[in-house]
C-alpha positions in Angstrom: -20.9 30.3 -2.1 -17.4 29.8 -0.5 -15.4 26.8 -1.5 -13.3 24.9 0.9 -11.7 21.5 1.2 -10.5 19.3 4.0 -7.0 17.9 3.7 -5.9 14.5 4.9 -2.4 13.0 5.5 -2.7 9.3 6.3 -0.6 6.2 6.7 -1.5 2.5 6.9 1.3 0.2 8.1 1.3 -3.5 8.5 3.5 -6.6 8.9 2.6 -10.1 7.9 4.6 -13.3 8.5 3.9 -16.9 8.0 5.7 -20.2 8.0 5.0 -23.9 7.4 6.4 -24.7 10.9 9.8 -25.9 9.5 12.5 -24.2 7.5 11.0 -25.2 4.1 8.8 -22.1 3.6 8.6 -18.7 5.3 7.1 -15.4 4.1 7.5 -11.9 5.5 5.8 -8.8 4.2 6.3 -5.3 5.6 4.2 -2.7 3.8 3.3 1.0 4.3 0.7 2.9 2.3 0.7 6.7 2.5 -2.0 9.1 1.3 -2.1 12.9 0.7 -5.5 14.1 -0.4 -8.3 16.7 -0.4 -12.0 16.3 0.0 -14.5 17.0 -2.8 -18.2 17.4 -2.6 -20.5 19.2 -0.3 -20.4 16.5 2.4 -16.6 16.1 2.3 -16.8 12.3 2.6 -14.8 11.6 -0.6 -11.1 12.3 -0.7 -9.0 12.2 -3.8 -5.2 12.3 -3.8 -1.8 10.7 -4.2 -1.0 7.2 -2.9 2.5 6.1 -2.2 3.3 2.6 -1.0 6.6 1.0 0.0 6.8 -2.8 0.5 9.5 -5.3 1.4 8.6 -8.9 0.8 10.9 -11.8 1.7 10.1 -15.4 0.9 12.1 -18.6 1.4 11.5 -21.9 -0.2 14.8 -23.6 -1.3 16.5 -20.2 -1.3 15.6 -16.7 -0.2 14.1 -14.0 -2.5 13.5 -10.4 -1.5 11.5 -7.7 -3.3 11.5 -4.1 -2.3 9.3 -1.6 -4.3 8.0 1.9 -4.3 4.5 2.4 -5.8 2.8 5.6 -6.8 -0.6 6.4 -8.1 -4.1 8.0 -7.5 -6.2 7.0 -4.5 -9.7 7.5 -3.3 -10.8 7.4 0.4 -14.5 7.3 0.9 -16.0 7.7 4.4 -19.4 6.0 4.8 -20.6 8.2 7.7 -20.6 11.9 8.6 -18.2 11.4 11.5 -15.7 10.1 8.9 -14.7 7.0 10.9 -15.7 4.1 8.6 -13.8 4.2 5.2 -13.1 2.5 1.9 -9.7 2.9 0.3 -9.0 2.2 -3.4 -5.7 2.9 -5.2 -4.2 2.1 -8.6 -0.4 2.6 -8.9 0.8 2.6 -12.5 4.3 3.2 -11.2 5.9 0.4 -9.2 9.7 0.1 -9.3 12.2 -1.5 -7.1 14.8 -4.3 -6.7 14.6 -8.1 -6.5 17.4 -10.1 -4.9 17.3 -13.7 -5.9 18.2 -16.8 -3.9 21.4 -17.0 -6.0 22.4 -13.5 -4.9 21.7 -11.7 -8.2 20.1 -8.2 -8.0 17.5 -7.2 -10.6 15.6 -4.0 -11.2 11.9 -4.7 -11.3 9.0 -2.6 -12.6 5.3 -3.0 -13.0 2.0 -1.8 -11.4 -0.1 -2.4 -8.4 -3.4 -1.8 -6.7 -5.0 -1.9 -3.3 -8.4 -2.0 -1.7 -9.1 -1.7 2.0 -11.8 -1.2 4.6 -11.0 0.6 7.9 -12.3 2.2 11.0 -10.7 5.2 12.7 -11.5 6.9 16.0 -11.0 10.6 16.7 -8.3 11.3 19.2 -8.4 15.1 19.0 -9.6 17.7 16.5 -7.1 16.7 13.8 -5.7 13.2 14.7 -7.4 9.9 14.1 -6.1 6.3 14.7 -7.6 3.0 13.7 -7.3 -0.3 11.9 -8.0 -1.7 8.5 -7.8 -4.8 6.4 -6.0 -4.2 3.1 -5.9 -6.3 -0.1 -2.7 -5.4 -2.0 -1.3 -6.8 -5.3 1.9 -5.9 -7.1 2.2 -7.1 -10.7 5.8 -7.2 -12.0 6.1 -6.9 -15.8 9.9 -6.4 -16.3 13.2 -7.5 -14.8 16.3 -5.7 -15.8 20.0 -6.5 -15.2 22.8 -4.5 -16.8 20.5 -2.9 -19.5 19.1 -6.4 -20.4 15.4 -6.5 -19.7 13.2 -9.6 -19.5 9.4 -9.3 -19.8 7.7 -11.3 -17.0 4.3 -11.7 -15.6 4.6 -12.3 -11.8 2.3 -11.0 -9.0 2.5 -10.9 -5.2 -0.8 -10.6 -3.4 -1.5 -10.2 0.3 -4.4 -9.5 2.6 -3.2 -8.1 5.9 -4.4 -6.1 8.9 -2.9 -2.6 9.2 -2.7 0.2 11.7 -4.1 3.5 10.5 -3.1 7.1 11.5 -4.5 10.2 9.8 -4.1 14.0 10.3 -7.1 16.0 9.0 -7.1 19.8 8.6 -8.6 22.6 6.5 
């Protein structure tokens, strides 16, 4: 019995912005989730692979704070139908590192972990290219700030639910 796997290269990209209508509170979140994976199983509906996410979050209350982070970890994509158009995405990223710029202008190295879950729909454009949309739940949990080799243990999380645009390339 010959063995084969389908391969998938995908990206989910989204931007979310909100404000209270005045200059007291604003929030901007730009996030991209990438995926490189291979199918397993006889039906080829389950893909396992590497997730990589990059986010930039800026929020303003009395001052402006900005967090940029790269996140890496395993991810599952499960397609509910044989046409592989309706999907569930789950990822856990034990690696999340980046920088935080505080409203006072100080820059800190941050680290922690993150996870995401999403539901999406993609339509087939041609044999290998699909586009669509998804709704993603993403949470990054920061556990450490570091400035000049001095680290501080923290427990801080940033969570968002946002619509995203999907693109995927699928091939054997």
